[in-house]
N, C-alpha and C positions, 0 to 999 in steps of 0.2 A: 480812630488813629491806628495805623498799621503797627503790628508788633515787630520790634527790632529783631532780626534774625540772630539766633544764638551762634550759628555758624554760617558764614557767608563765603562762598567760593566764587570768585569773580574772574572769569576768562582765563583760567590757568591752562597751560599746555606743557608738554614734556616730550622730548625725543630721547630714546635709548638706543645705543648702537646704530645711530643714524636713521632710525625708523621712528615714526610718530607713535609713541605709547599712549599719549593723551592729547586729543584734539582740543581746541579752545572750548573750555568747559565751565559752566556756571551752575550753582546750586545754592539754595538756602535751606536752613534747618532750624526749627524752633526747639526750645529746650524741652527735655523729658520725652523726646520723640525717639522711636526705635526704627532706624533705617537699615534695611538690608540691601547690599549691593551685589548683584548677581550677573553672571555672564560667563562665556566660554573662556578657556585659557588664552591669555594674551589680550583680553578685552580692555585692560587698563584698570581693573578693580584695585589690585594691590598698589599700583603706582599712585592712584588717587589717595588711598589711605595713608601711604607713607609721606606724601606731600603734606596732608593735613597734620600728621603726627610730627612734622618738623624733621623728618629723616631724609628727605629728598628735595633738592632745590628745583623750583619751577623754572622753565625757560621764559615764561611770560605769565602775566596775571598775578592776582593777590588773593590771600586767604585771610579772613577776619574771624576772630573768635572772641566773644564777649566784648565787642566793640574795640578790639585792638588788633592791629595787623600782626600776623604771625610771621616769624622769621624762619628762613630756611637754614640748613646746616652750613652754608657758605657765608651766612651773615652773622653768625654768633660762634662763640668758642665751643660750646657743647651742643650737640643736636638735641632736638626735642622742644616741647612747648609746655610751659607751666599750666596746670589744670587739665592737660590732655594725657591720657595713658594709652599706650599702644602695646597690644599683645600680638607678637609675631607668631606665625605658624612654626618658626624655628627657634622658639624661646629655649633658654637653658637655665638650669639651676646649678649652683656651685656644688661640686662633689665633696664628700667627706664632712658634710655638715648636717646637723639635725635640722628639721624643718623649722622649729621654733627659733633656732639661731639665725637662719637666713631671713626670716620675717622680722626679727628684732632689729636687724641692721637698718631697715627703712622705716620702722614704725614710729610715728610721732603722735598717735592717737591715744585717747584715754583707754583704760582697761575695759570699760563697758563697750566702747565703740569697737575696740579690737575684737572682743569676743563675738560681737554681733557680725562682723565680717567673717570670722571663722565659721560661725553657724551658717551664714549664707552660702559660703563656699564648701561646706560639708567637709572640713578638714580637721576638726578637733581631735579625732582619733589618730591623726597622722603626725601630730606635732613632735612626738618623741622619736619618730623614725628618721633615718638618714636618707638622703636623696637617692642613693642607689638601691633602696628598698621599696621604691614607689613604681606604680604602673604609669603608663602614659597619661591616662585620664586624671590620676591623682596629681601628677606633676603639673598638669595644665591648671587644675583648680588652685594649686598652691601658687603658681605664677600669677594667676588672676588675683588672688588674695594679696599678694605682694604689691601689685599695682593699686589695689583699692586702699591699702594702708597709706598711700600717698595722697589720698583724698582728692581724686580727680573729679571734675564735673562732666567730662566727656571721655568715654571709653571706646577705643577703636580695637576691633577684633578681626584679625586676618585669618580666615579659614579655621575657626575654632573647633569645628567638628571633624577635621581631617584626621585620618588614622585612628579614630575612636571606634570601639565596638558599640553595638546597639545600646547596651546598658550604660556605658560611659557617656555616650552621646545624649541619652535621655536625661541623665543626671546633670550634664553641662547645660542643657536647655533649661532645666529647673533653676540652676544657679543664675543664668542670665535673666530669667523672669524676675527673680527676687532682687537682683541688682537694680533693675529698673523700678520695681514697685516699692521696695523697702528703702533703698538708698537714694532714689530719685536721680540717678545718673543717666544722662543721655548716652545712647549706645548706637554705634555704627558698626555693622557686621558685614564682612565680605564672605561670600560662599560661592562655590562652584556648583552646589546642589540646591536649587531654590526650594525643593520640597522640605528642606530643613528650616526654612525661614517663613513659610506661609502662615503658620500658627503663631509665630513670635512677632513679626514685624508690624509696625503701623503703616509703613509704606515700603515699596520695593522699587529700587532703581535698577533698570536693566541696561547693561553696557555691551557694546560691540565695537571693535576696532578703535577704542579710545573715545567713543562718542556715547552720549545718552540716547538710547533707543526708545525707552518708555519709562515713565515713573507714575505710580499710582498706588492705591490700596491693594493688598493682596487679592481681594476679590476682583478688582478691576483688571489687574494684570493677568489673573488666571482665566477669567471668563471673556475678557475682551482684549486679548493680546494684539499688539500693533501689527505683527507679521508672523510668519512661520518660525522665524528664529526665536522670538519670545515665547511662542506657543510651545515649541519643542523643549525649551528649558524647563518649563513648569509641568511637563508630563506629556503622555501620548496624546495625539490628536489625529483626526481623520477629516477628509473633505467629502461631503455628501454629493452624490450624483443627482441630476435633476429628477430622476425617477424615485430615488430615495427621499428627496425633499417632498415630492408629491405624496408618497406613501405616509410620511410622518406629518403631513399637513403643515409644512413650513412654507411660508410665503416666499416666493422666489424674488430675487433681486437681479435685474438684467446684468449679464456679463460677470457675475460674481457667484462664488460657491460658499456655502456655510461651513464653518469649522465646528466640529463637535469633539468631545472627549468621551471615553468609555464610561466615565462617572455620570454622564448626563442622562443615562437610561436606567429604567427598571425592567427586570425580566420576570415573567410569570410563566408557569407551566400550563396554566389553564387560560381560557379566553377571557379577555378584558374588554369592557364596553368601548374603551378608548385606545385599546392596544392594536398593534399591527403584527400580523403573523409573520414569522421568520423561521428559517430552517437552520438547525444547529449543525455546524460543520466540525467544530472541535471545542473541547474545554480543557482548561489547565488550572490546577490548584495553585493559588498565590498567597496562602496564609490567611489573611483576613477576608479574602473573597475568591471567587472563581473568575478567570478570564474566559469569556465565551465568544467564539467566532461564529457569527451567523451569516446566512445569506439573506439579505434584505433587498427586495426588488432586483436590480441588475448588478449588485456589487456586494462584496463581503463587508461586514461591519463588526467591529470589536466592542463588546459591552461587558459589564461586570454584574455578577450575581452574588449575593451573600450566601445563598443556599446552593447546594450542588444541583446541576441540571441533569436529569435522567431521561428526558423526553427528546424526541427528534424535532418536534415543533414547539416553539415558544411564542409568547406575545410580548412585543417591545413597546414600552411607553416612554416618551420623551418627557423628562422633568421640566418644570417651569424655570428655565435658565435663559439668560440673554444669549442669543446666537450671534456670533461674529461672522461677518461676510468679508471675503477678500476678492 
């Protein structure tokens, strides 16, 4: 017997300023799933999230949550939906209040449950501070805790990593991991940078021009992108020439080229039994690795190396990854 969708989006569409922001769109989501929605600016990500959150009225279609139809803001007195929490990228905290006061206004949980949420959001040390004494990352974790105190079963996050430095972004990712694992809350996250979502999401939905372009596991979307738009969102990619395919022993597909990423290759300074010789053209330090541009067969190829490259000739080995042809 098929599992009833926790969230069901049935043929919704939306126009904004006379332009289609969301084409007829359908999607189902099971409980305890972590879905990341990615796409370029104007692809419809935030529009979709705001409709699910009850903050934007659809032009057509319906949304069902826990077997009940959700109402839009034009169908009820107050916008929003019970059991669904929405964290906007433009969230605000009231000024001239201590953090503990702001949280107490909405808290209906037991003391133990409250402290558990404070622990998850890493805000215990902030409770006595006033809101004007907080960093952007601290404010965001407090805004998240405020929503969790309302005991939602679905959490919608609109660009939660925007404007955060590396340390604050890493901490917010840990918070989101704990929300799903310890509280069992289903999460839907919108991001313009899919690299922030690959390690977190159970599945990734790619949008373009208000339409679904691809949906699948992070591995599927990364290794087998539907087209160059999807591939470019998730990192650099290159198309191999026929001579490069032959050198790397990739079986050719008529009238199609293989797509590869720099992470697909290993680089060695000495000869390898299964390696292909290549000439180093340039190297650049990128922190965790080196970006190496080599000449392979008749065209340049960008690869990555963990170790610095000091020789002019290297040997390139293609990892065992699924190769996508277009």
